[in-house]
Phi, psi and omega in degrees: 000148185283144171289141185295147180284140177249141177292141185283144178293147182289141186298147170299133178299144185287161178286342191211143173226133183250132181255129176245165188317320185290338174291334180274323190278322183230065180297151175240130183207165175247158178303321173307318179288327175292323176292321174297315173304314181287325182289319184286316186256356173077005180221153178286162173315305185304316176298315185291312181299322181281350181273091184293348184257008184251139171276356178305328181296324178298312172308313181294315186287321175298323177298314180288329173290317176295325173297319180288342169279356176102007184269127182273084190231160170266172182306317194272008189273355186228043188292340185257005181283130174292126173257124177251129175257122181221154181277172178302320176251038178073010171276145184296152175251143169284110185293346181282331176238350183079002181263159176296145182275152184255129176243000000 
C-alpha cells in the first residue's frame, strides 16, 4: 500500500532580504496582503508608503518581497531577517522615495 502524501515543510526564511529600487518603484501585492498589512500595522499600505518618517515602509516592502519569493508568511513572521536596502546597481536607495541617494 502506498504511503500517504505528507505536506512539504515550509522553507526556512532566508537570513537576509535585499530591497532594490524596483521593489519600491513597482510593488506587487494581493488584496489579502493589503489586509494583512493593515491588520498587523494598523494603517493601510498607502498610508505607510506615504509616511516618510516611518520605518514601517521597509517592513512592508520586505514582507512583499518575501511573499513574491514564495514564503507564506505574515507581516510579523520575519522580525529577525536582516533587511538590506540597495540600489539597482548596488547604489544605496533613499527608502523615503525609492530613488538612488545622491552623495
